[in-house]
C-alpha positions as CSV (number, residue, x, y, z in Angstrom):
1,M,-18.1,-27.9,-17.9
2,S,-21.0,-25.5,-17.4
3,R,-22.2,-23.2,-20.2
4,R,-20.7,-20.1,-18.5
5,N,-17.3,-21.7,-18.0
6,W,-17.4,-22.9,-21.6
7,L,-18.1,-19.3,-22.8
8,I,-15.3,-17.9,-20.7
9,S,-12.8,-20.5,-21.9
10,S,-13.8,-20.0,-25.5
11,G,-13.7,-16.3,-25.2
12,A,-10.2,-16.4,-23.7
13,A,-9.0,-18.7,-26.5
14,V,-10.4,-16.4,-29.2
15,V,-8.8,-13.3,-27.6
16,L,-5.4,-15.1,-27.5
17,A,-5.8,-16.3,-31.1
18,L,-6.6,-12.8,-32.2
19,A,-3.7,-11.4,-30.2
20,W,-1.4,-13.9,-31.8
21,G,-2.6,-13.4,-35.4
22,L,-3.6,-9.7,-35.7
23,P,0.0,-8.2,-35.5
24,T,1.2,-10.4,-38.4
25,S,-1.9,-10.3,-40.5
26,G,-1.8,-6.6,-41.3
27,A,-5.4,-6.1,-40.4
28,L,-4.5,-3.5,-37.8
29,N,-1.7,-0.9,-38.2
30,P,1.1,-0.9,-35.6
31,Y,-0.2,2.2,-33.9
32,V,-3.5,0.6,-33.0
33,I,-1.7,-2.6,-31.8
34,Q,0.5,-0.4,-29.6
35,I,-2.5,1.3,-28.1
36,L,-4.1,-2.1,-27.4
37,M,-1.0,-3.2,-25.6
38,Y,-1.0,0.0,-23.4
39,V,-4.7,-0.7,-22.7
40,G,-3.9,-4.2,-21.6
41,I,-1.0,-3.2,-19.4
42,N,-3.2,-0.6,-17.7
43,M,-5.9,-3.3,-17.2
44,I,-3.4,-5.3,-15.2
45,L,-2.4,-2.3,-13.1
46,T,-6.1,-1.4,-12.5
47,L,-7.1,-4.9,-11.6
48,S,-4.1,-5.1,-9.1
49,L,-4.9,-1.8,-7.4
50,N,-8.6,-2.5,-7.2
51,L,-7.9,-5.6,-5.1
52,V,-6.5,-3.3,-2.4
53,N,-8.5,0.0,-2.9
54,G,-11.8,-1.6,-4.0
55,Y,-12.3,-5.0,-2.5
56,M,-10.3,-4.5,0.7
57,G,-11.2,-0.9,1.2
58,E,-7.7,0.4,1.9
59,F,-6.2,3.3,0.1
60,S,-2.8,2.8,-1.6
61,V,-1.5,5.8,-3.6
62,G,1.9,4.6,-4.5
63,H,1.4,1.6,-6.8
64,A,3.6,3.2,-9.5
65,G,6.6,2.4,-7.2
66,F,5.8,-1.4,-7.4
67,M,5.4,-1.0,-11.2
68,G,8.8,0.7,-11.3
69,I,10.6,-2.0,-9.3
70,G,9.1,-4.7,-11.6
71,A,10.2,-2.7,-14.7
72,Y,13.8,-2.2,-13.6
73,V,14.3,-5.7,-12.3
74,A,12.9,-7.3,-15.5
75,S,15.0,-4.9,-17.6
76,V,18.3,-5.6,-15.8
77,L,17.6,-9.3,-16.2
78,T,17.2,-9.1,-20.0
79,V,19.9,-6.5,-20.6
80,A,22.7,-7.3,-18.1
81,V,22.1,-10.8,-16.8
82,L,20.7,-13.1,-19.5
83,P,22.5,-13.9,-22.8
84,P,20.6,-12.2,-25.7
85,A,19.5,-15.6,-27.1
86,W,17.9,-16.5,-23.8
87,A,15.9,-13.3,-23.3
88,A,12.9,-14.2,-25.4
89,P,12.4,-17.8,-24.1
90,A,12.9,-16.6,-20.5
91,F,10.6,-13.6,-20.8
92,P,7.7,-15.1,-18.8
93,A,10.1,-16.0,-16.0
94,V,11.6,-12.5,-16.2
95,L,8.2,-11.0,-15.7
96,V,7.6,-13.3,-12.7
97,C,10.9,-12.2,-11.2
98,G,9.9,-8.5,-11.6
99,G,6.6,-9.3,-10.0
100,A,8.3,-11.1,-7.1
101,A,10.6,-8.2,-6.5
102,A,7.7,-5.9,-6.4
103,A,5.8,-8.2,-4.0
104,L,8.9,-8.3,-1.7
105,A,8.9,-4.5,-1.7
106,G,5.1,-4.7,-0.9
107,L,5.9,-6.9,2.1
108,L,8.3,-4.3,3.4
109,V,5.6,-1.6,3.0
110,A,2.5,-3.4,4.1
111,Y,3.8,-5.2,7.2
112,P,4.4,-2.1,9.3
113,S,1.4,-0.3,7.8
114,F,-1.2,-2.9,8.6
115,R,0.0,-3.2,12.2
116,T,-1.8,0.2,12.7
117,R,-5.3,1.4,11.9
118,G,-6.5,4.4,9.9
119,D,-5.1,6.0,6.8
120,Y,-1.4,5.1,7.4
121,L,-1.2,3.0,4.3
122,A,-1.9,6.0,2.1
123,I,0.9,8.0,3.8
124,V,3.3,5.1,3.7
125,T,2.7,4.2,0.0
126,L,3.0,7.8,-1.0
127,A,6.3,8.0,0.7
128,F,7.4,4.7,-0.8
129,N,6.6,5.9,-4.3
130,M,8.7,9.0,-3.7
131,I,11.6,6.9,-2.2
132,V,11.6,4.5,-5.2
133,K,11.8,7.3,-7.7
134,S,14.6,9.1,-5.7
135,V,16.6,5.9,-5.3
136,L,16.3,5.0,-9.0
137,E,17.5,8.6,-9.9
138,N,20.6,8.1,-7.8
139,I,21.8,4.7,-9.0
140,S,24.2,5.5,-11.8
141,W,24.5,2.0,-13.3
142,L,20.7,2.1,-13.8
143,G,21.1,5.3,-15.8
144,G,20.1,7.6,-13.0
145,P,17.6,10.3,-14.0
146,R,18.5,9.7,-17.7
147,G,16.9,6.2,-17.6
148,Y,17.7,2.7,-18.6
149,L,17.6,1.4,-22.1
150,G,18.6,-1.4,-24.4
151,M,15.8,-3.8,-23.5
152,P,14.7,-6.0,-26.4
153,R,11.1,-5.5,-27.6
154,L,9.7,-8.7,-26.1
155,T,6.3,-7.4,-25.2
156,T,3.8,-8.5,-27.8
157,L,0.0,-8.3,-28.0
158,F,-0.2,-12.0,-27.2
159,W,1.9,-11.7,-24.0
160,V,-0.2,-8.7,-22.8
161,A,-3.5,-10.5,-23.5
162,A,-2.2,-13.6,-21.8
163,W,-1.3,-11.7,-18.7
164,V,-4.6,-9.8,-18.6
165,I,-6.5,-13.1,-18.8
166,L,-4.3,-14.7,-16.1
167,T,-4.6,-11.7,-13.8
168,L,-8.4,-11.6,-14.3
169,W,-8.7,-15.3,-13.7
170,I,-6.7,-15.3,-10.6
171,L,-8.4,-12.3,-9.1
172,R,-11.8,-13.6,-10.0
173,N,-11.2,-16.8,-8.2
174,L,-9.8,-14.9,-5.2
175,V,-12.5,-12.4,-4.7
176,Y,-15.2,-15.1,-4.9
177,S,-13.5,-17.4,-2.4
178,N,-13.2,-17.3,1.4
179,F,-10.2,-15.0,0.9
180,G,-12.4,-12.6,-1.0
181,R,-15.2,-12.7,1.5
182,G,-12.6,-12.1,4.2
183,I,-11.2,-8.9,2.6
184,T,-14.7,-7.7,1.8
185,A,-15.6,-8.1,5.5
186,I,-12.5,-6.0,6.3
187,R,-13.8,-3.3,4.0
188,E,-17.3,-3.3,5.6
189,D,-16.2,-3.4,9.2
190,E,-12.7,-4.5,10.3
191,V,-13.5,-4.6,14.0
192,A,-16.5,-6.9,13.3
193,A,-14.3,-9.0,11.0
194,N,-11.8,-9.5,13.8
195,L,-14.5,-10.5,16.2
196,T,-15.7,-13.2,13.8
197,S,-12.2,-14.8,13.8
198,V,-11.1,-13.3,10.5
199,D,-7.3,-13.0,10.5
200,T,-7.5,-9.4,9.1
201,R,-3.8,-8.7,9.3
202,R,-2.8,-11.8,7.3
203,L,-5.5,-11.3,4.7
204,K,-4.5,-7.7,4.2
205,L,-0.9,-8.6,3.8
206,Y,-1.7,-11.4,1.3
207,A,-3.9,-9.0,-0.7
208,F,-1.2,-6.4,-0.8
209,L,1.5,-8.8,-1.9
210,I,-0.7,-10.1,-4.8
211,S,-1.5,-6.6,-5.8
212,A,2.1,-5.5,-5.8
213,F,3.1,-8.7,-7.8
214,F,0.8,-7.9,-10.7
215,A,1.9,-4.2,-10.7
216,G,5.5,-5.5,-11.0
217,V,4.5,-7.8,-13.9
218,A,2.8,-4.8,-15.7
219,G,6.0,-2.8,-15.2
220,G,8.0,-5.5,-16.9
221,L,5.6,-5.6,-19.8
222,Y,5.8,-1.8,-20.0
223,A,9.6,-1.7,-20.0
224,H,9.9,-4.3,-22.8
225,L,7.3,-2.5,-24.9
226,L,8.8,1.0,-24.6
227,Q,12.4,-0.3,-24.6
228,F,13.3,2.6,-22.4
229,I,12.4,3.6,-18.8
230,N,13.3,6.4,-16.5
231,P,12.3,7.2,-12.9
232,R,9.9,9.9,-14.0
233,S,7.8,7.1,-15.6
234,F,6.9,5.8,-12.2
235,S,6.2,9.1,-10.3
236,I,3.2,10.0,-8.2
237,L,1.6,11.1,-11.5
238,K,1.5,7.5,-12.7
239,S,0.0,6.4,-9.4
240,T,-2.7,9.1,-9.9
241,D,-3.5,7.7,-13.3
242,M,-4.0,4.2,-11.7
243,L,-6.3,5.7,-9.1
244,V,-8.3,7.5,-11.8
245,M,-8.7,4.2,-13.8
246,V,-9.9,2.3,-10.6
247,Y,-12.4,5.0,-9.6
248,L,-13.5,5.7,-13.1
249,G,-14.4,2.0,-13.8
250,G,-15.7,1.3,-10.3
251,V,-14.2,0.1,-7.1
252,G,-14.8,-3.5,-6.2
253,S,-15.6,-4.5,-9.8
254,L,-13.4,-6.5,-12.1
255,T,-15.5,-5.3,-15.0
256,G,-15.1,-1.8,-13.9
257,S,-11.3,-2.2,-13.8
258,L,-11.3,-3.3,-17.5
259,L,-13.6,-0.5,-18.5
260,G,-11.8,2.2,-16.5
261,A,-8.4,1.2,-18.0
262,A,-9.7,1.1,-21.6
263,I,-11.6,4.4,-21.3
264,F,-8.8,6.4,-19.6
265,T,-6.0,5.0,-21.9
266,V,-7.9,5.8,-25.1
267,L,-8.9,9.2,-23.7
268,L,-5.3,10.2,-23.0
269,E,-4.3,9.2,-26.5
270,L,-7.1,11.3,-28.0
271,L,-5.9,14.2,-26.0
272,R,-2.3,13.8,-27.2
273,P,-2.5,17.0,-29.3
274,L,-2.8,19.0,-26.1
275,G,0.8,18.1,-25.2
276,I,1.8,18.4,-21.6
277,W,-1.7,19.8,-20.7
278,R,-3.2,16.3,-21.2
279,W,-1.5,15.3,-17.9
280,V,-3.8,17.7,-16.1
281,V,-6.7,15.4,-17.1
282,G,-5.9,12.6,-14.7
283,P,-5.8,14.6,-11.4
284,L,-8.8,16.7,-12.5
285,M,-10.8,13.5,-13.3
286,L,-9.9,12.0,-10.0
287,V,-11.2,15.1,-8.1
288,L,-14.4,15.2,-10.1
289,L,-15.0,11.5,-9.7
290,M,-14.5,11.7,-5.9
291,I,-17.1,14.5,-5.8
292,Y,-19.7,13.4,-8.3
293,R,-19.3,9.7,-8.9
294,P,-17.2,8.1,-6.2
295,Q,-18.5,4.6,-7.1
296,G,-17.4,4.9,-10.7
297,V,-19.2,3.6,-13.8
298,M,-19.8,0.1,-12.4
299,G,-19.8,0.8,-8.7
300,F,-19.7,-2.5,-6.9
301,K,-21.6,-4.2,-9.7
302,E,-20.1,-7.0,-11.8
303,A,-20.8,-8.5,-15.2
304,R,-22.6,-11.8,-15.0
305,L,-19.9,-13.5,-16.9
306,F,-17.4,-12.9,-14.1
307,K,-19.7,-14.0,-11.3
308,P,-19.4,-17.7,-10.2
309,E,-22.4,-19.9,-10.8
310,L,-24.1,-20.9,-7.6
311,P,-24.7,-24.6,-7.4
312,Q,-28.3,-25.7,-7.2
313,P,-29.5,-28.3,-4.7
314,G,-29.5,-31.7,-6.4
315,G,-27.7,-30.3,-9.4
316,G,-30.9,-29.1,-11.0
317,S,-32.2,-25.7,-12.0
318,P,-33.7,-23.5,-9.3
319,G,-37.3,-24.2,-8.6
320,P,-40.0,-21.8,-7.7
321,P,-39.7,-20.1,-4.4
322,A,-41.2,-22.0,-1.4
323,P,-44.5,-20.6,-0.1
324,A,-44.3,-18.5,2.9
325,A,-45.2,-20.2,6.2
326,S,-48.5,-19.3,7.8
327,P,-48.1,-17.0,10.7
328,L,-50.4,-19.4,12.6
329,Q,-48.2,-22.4,11.9
330,G,-47.1,-24.2,15.1
331,H,-49.9,-22.7,17.2
């Protein structure tokens, strides 16, 4: 195992150990632990959206709809389907089911959108977000506009940390693979990517499904942390918050996704005394970011820890650069 991989594995193990032990040790009060869980959930959301809006260069503005589908599916499973004794052991599977439902909805949204060019995805995802909210408000057995409650508090700091690490690991491997190079080529020039035999439609579809899946998982974690959800929790305002976190941290950057989610979540909590006016901050920040810092804090830069190590020829360390050839060589 290389030194960098050893550091990553050790760091992940330490984070999981702290997430397991801190809530029971009394070292942090419950309020701080709750904020950390919200930060982690927002990290998953930001990482998922950055795959589409950052690495692929599309513009989805309705990811809160996928979060809502994941939240409601996971909640119905733990409240109405599973026996109470099974809810905790089955929680990881419940989250996967919520993510799968969101991915299926993502397929229904993405397939017709990616058959066309231009900004149709933004229009379709915006409409999708509004449709999801409206449908949830009109299903009486899901509580309608009053919301759905009764979920056991299954979300813990450990589960949030585990899903953040898993999401980060999967997306890191994807964006530095042939898949990642393909979606980056789509962002840079889709026509040129098509001409170089990149199956742009298939790659875009896969990226959107993966993105929707993790948004659904985040929704399930959110529902079982709050123990109450309603359609307003997944309105276009929530989608705006996700966009702010992506563009604040930096598009096309895993590090930026983590930073953007942490900064924005803590900032909103600090502004809680402002009451309803704090919700003006998100849209205002999005406008200002688009004007003055569209690349975000990190831009397309990445922390070295998240970059793959390039193998050196012969397994050794890189040697000195080769001397330049003489312009007269060969004459």
